N, C-alpha and C positions, 0 to 999 in steps of 0.2 A: 430879390431876384434870378429865385427857382422860377416865378412864376411868369416874372419876364418874358425868360430864357422861350418856356415851354408855350406861351401867347406868340410870339413873335414866328415859331418853329411851325405851328399851326397853319398860318397864314403862307409862311417861304413854301413849304410842303404842299401844301393844297393847292398852290401855285406852278408850280413844278410839275406836278402831275395833271393838272389841267393841260397844261401847255404840249405833254405829251401826247396826252388823250385829242387835243385839238391838230398838231401836225403829224403823229405816227397814226391813228386811229379815226381821223377826220370826225371827230365830234365836235361840230358849229353850235351845239347847244348849251354846251357843257360852262363858258364861263356866264351866260346869259343864269343857268340854273344856279350856280354859285352867287352870283348875286341877288338875285328875289331871295333864295334862299337867308342871306345876310339878311336882308332887309326884312323879312318875314320873324327871324331871330331878333333884330331888333328892336320890332313891334313888341313883340315877344316879352321881351326883358321889360322894356316901360311898362308896359301891359301887368305884369306880375310885382313891378315894385308899389305902381297905384292901386293895384288891387290889396296889398297889406295895409293903405293908410287907414282905413277904417281899423284894421287890427290892432295894427300897431299905438293906433291911437287910445284907443277902449283899452288896451292891456299897459300898457305904459303908462296911463293915468291912474290903473290899480297898482300898481308896481309903486306908483309915489306913495297914495296911501299908505299902503304896508309899510314901504320906507320910514313917512313922516310919523306914522304910529309906533315903528320900533319893530313891528313883526318880521321884517326882513333880517333885522339884528337877532332874535330869536332864531329864527331859522340858521343863521352862519354859527348861532353856539350849538345847536344841536348837532351840525355836520363839521365841527373844527376838526375835531380829532384825527376825522380822517383827510378832510382837504387839508390840514396843515404841512401832512407829508406828502401829497400828491403836488401841491399849488406854493411849496417854501414862502413864493413872495408876496402872498397875498397879506396883509396883517390879519391879525386874532381878532374875531367876530367884524370880520369887515364885509359888507353889505353884498358884497360880489359873490361871495360864497354862498348865501341863499338863495341866488339868483340862480346861480349855477345850479342848486341842484334840483330848486324847481325845472329848468330848463329838460335837463335829465330826466326827472320825474315824467315831464309832458315827451320827453322822447319814447320813454320805454313805453308807454302807452300810444305809441302811435298818432299822437294829439298833434301835427304839425303844426295846425294853425295857433295853437295854445305857445308851445316851443317858441317856433323863431322870435316873438316880438319880446319872451323872457332874456333868451338869450341873446339878443341884440344889448336888452337892457344890461344884461353881465358885461357886455364888450366894453359900454360907455362907460361902469365900474372900472370894470379889469383897468380902461385907458387913462382914468385918474391917476393911477397909481403911475403911469409909463412915463418916465424920465425923457425919453425921449419918441415924439409922438408920432412921428412917420415909422417906426421901428417896431415888432411885434416885439413885447417883455415874453419871459418865458411861460410863465400864467396865459397868457391868451393863446401861445400856441398847443398848451396841453390843454385848453378848453377846448377849442379847435378840432384838433385831432381828434380828441374824443366822441366829441358832436359829428366829425363826419366818421366815425364806426361806431356812431350811435346805437347802444343798444336798444332794440327793437323788443317787445317783450312778445308782443301778437302783432303777426301783419296782417293785421284786418282788409286792407284794401287788395293785397292778394290774393286771398281769401275768396272774397268777395268777386274778381276778377275769374277767378277759377270756377267758381259756382256759374258764372254769367257763360263761360264758354263748357262746358258742361260735365265736369269732372265728377264721377261717382262720388269722392269726398273729399270736397274741397280742399277740407283743414289737414289733408297727411303731409303737408309740406312744413307744419306747425313747429313741431320737436327740431327735424334740422336746419329750420332757419330759424329758431330758438340758440340751438349751439351755435350756428355760424354764427352770429351776430355777440353772441359771447367773446367768441374766439377773434376776430375783426376787435372788438373793443378790448382784449387785453393784448393783443399785436401794439395795437398803434399804442397805447399805455407803455408797454416794453420801448418801444420805438422814440417816443421822447425822454420817455426817462434815460435811458442811452445817451442820445444830445445833451442833457441838460444832469447828466450824473445824477441823478437821484435814485435812493436803494428803496425798491418795491417792498422788499423783506424786513417790512414793521408790521406789530400788530393789529392797528388801527388798517391798515391796505389788507392785508391777508383776513382780517376779522369783514370787511366789506366784500370781499372776492366771495368767501367762504358764505355770506348771508344770501349774496345773490345767488350761489348755486343753490341755496336751500330754496331761496324763492320762487327759482325755477323749478325745481323739482314738484314745488307745492301747486304751482300754478298748473306744471302739465296733469296729476294726479287729478288735481279739481276741474280741470276743462278735459280730461280724455274721456271720449265716446260720447261725447255731445252731439249732436247733429250740428252742422256746416252756419245754419241759421242760428241756433243757441247760442251758440259762441262769439259770435257777432253781436247778438242783443247784450250777452253777458259784459263783453267786454267794453263795451258802448256804454254801459250803466256804470261801469268803474271809472272807464274817462271823466264820463260827465257827473258826476256825484263828487270826484276830486276835484275837477277844475274850479263848479258852483262852489263847494266847501270853501275853497280858497280863499275864492271871491266875495263870499258874505263874512269870512273871520276875520280880510282885510278888513271890511265895511264896519262890521259891528265893534274891533278890538279899537280903530281907530275913532270910533263914537265914544267907546267908552274911554279913550283917553283923551276925551273931550278938542278932539281934531277937529279942523272945518275940514271932513271928508268931501264936500262937493270940489271947494277950492281946492283942495290936495291932487283930486282927479283932474280938473283942469290945467294945471300946472303939468301934470307929468301925458297928459294927451299931447298938450302943446307940442311937447319932446319927441313924441310919438308919429307927428307927419313931418318934421323936418327930418328925423331919421329914414323914412319911408324914400322923402326925394333923394338923401344923399346917397343912396343904392343904386339910383338908375344908371349912370356911367359906368360904374365896378361891372355890374350884371349884365349889362349890354355887350362890353368890351369882350367877357368869357362867352358869353354865348354863340356871339358872329363868329370868334376864332371858332367854336367848335363848329356852328354849322358850315361853314368852310371844308374843313378837314372832312366832315361827312359827307358831303356833297360830292366830291371829288371820289369818294371811293376808299379813301384811306382807311380807315376803319374795317371794309371788308376782306382790304391784302394784307392789311395784321392776322385776325382771325385766320385766313387761308393759310396764311405761311405756316401758324400755329400749329392747325391742321395737319399739316403735309409734314411736319418734322415728327408727329407724332406717330402718323402711317409709314411713316420710313421705319422706323424701329418697330415697327409691326404692333401698336399698342393702341390699344381702345380709343377710336374717334368718335361716341355716340354723342361727348359730350358738348365738341366742337360747334353746331348747331345754337347751342348755349348763351358760347361764352361775348358775344356782342352783346347780351344783356348786361354782363360783368361790365365789360368795359366801357359801355356806353351808360352806365351806372353812375361810374367816375364824372363823367361829364354833363350828363342831364338826366334825370330824373323821371320826368315826361317820353323823351327820349325811349329810355331802357322797358318802360312800363309799355311803348306800343309796342318794342321788339321781343318784349315778353308775350305778349299778344298773339304778334306775328306767330312764332315757335306753338305755341298751342294752337291754333289754328292749322298750320301745318302740319307737324305729328300728334297731334292731341293732346287734351290737357293730363291726361292720365300718363302719357309717355314719358319714356326717362327723360328726353328733352324736354318735355313741359312743362314735367317735376322738379325739372334741375333748373330750367329757367324761373320759377318761381321760389326755390329756395334761393336762389342770388340775388334777386330781386328784393326778396324778405329779409337779406342778412346784410346788406351794404348801405351805403350813404353817398350824396352827391357831394364830394369832394371840391370838384371845382365852385360847384354854386356854393356850397356853403364856406368857403373861402372869399368867394369873389363879396357876396353879401355880408358877412362878417367885417371881415378886414374892412371894407368899403364904406360900414357904417360909420367906425371911427378914422377911416382917412390914413389907415396906415397901406403905405407903398412896401415898405421890405419885408417881406414875411420870413425869413431866414431858413429856419428847415423845418416848416410847417406843412408844406407841396412834400416835400418825400416821405416825411412820418406818414401824413395821410396815404398817401401812395402806398406805403410799406403795407397799413392795415387795407386798403382795400385789394391787394392783389392776395396777404395770407386767406385775407377773407374769402375771396375769389376762387384759390386752392380748397379751404376749407370746406366749400360750399359744394364743389365738386367731390370731394372725397368723400361729405356726407350722404352725396344723391346716391353713390354708389355703396356706400352702407346699406341705407334704407329701400332704397328700390332698385336694387342690383343694377 
């Protein structure tokens, strides 16, 4: 319901603003710009979905091998103490637990291409437990909100873009971005727990959070002081070793269990193609709406209004130029990346604004994109409180990023 209201609002607000620009300001090109932008976004949505076909086909094939061999069940047993508290609706040792933890692991390492297929597999497994196929379950909502708030240990793409834009130390945003993404993750977890009445003060959850804090500290001290290009090599090595090791583990374990690994792979690969095609209408719907809203300048109006409010009270407004990155990140990852580069080019990669834009980009996720793709892959129409919880995580993450930028960069 919430996503339906937001989707309609994007179009209605964009239409009203476009009419005002035409009637009162004589902008005769505004409607043509909106239409062109919508058509381009529809094309991009289809290309994104079709671009997933190869990766989805491969990964769901590998996941099917792991599932039939029993490896996914072993993953589920390993994480059951934590997930049984956070996802009480998932039965003990259910394959979805293993898929969820693999999705989170890939997201942490910034391996988007690997994370999406595994995440979609998790949604399909959660959908099998869903008694009302068009309404999101509590477990699906918790999974997606944590996914949109997704912890990213190392923002390698942001560091690479900072390097390309001449930053003296491109990796100087690493620690604030890491802290910011952790805060966003925790806020998303708390928001969903509030709606679902989940008690987070349980030992397995506290141990998980404590372990993650220790892991962040270890990563910081291990990478601190290394040149940016070295950090990129190390993180790429970690990700590559992890993903390929999982592939080999599934295949070898399947062979050990005397499974016909090839046939199992083909069975899963067929599902990958179907899932990629099913995503298309959901993704196009949200991208077209976002395009109309952005083309009319509504995003700029929101940002300028926020800046005026802070200026009225005599507060520092240096953060305002970077706000569009945070607002756009909720709607479009690619759009936010472009805005981040614009900020760095306008103010400098090592300026406060440039660093803040980088921290925001490295510590948040694309909520509308994730909800559209993941819910669309299983035909969910009633998303219940998923959107509001995802937006809460985004808002807290954005505020945290701004505060952290002031703490680290003055």
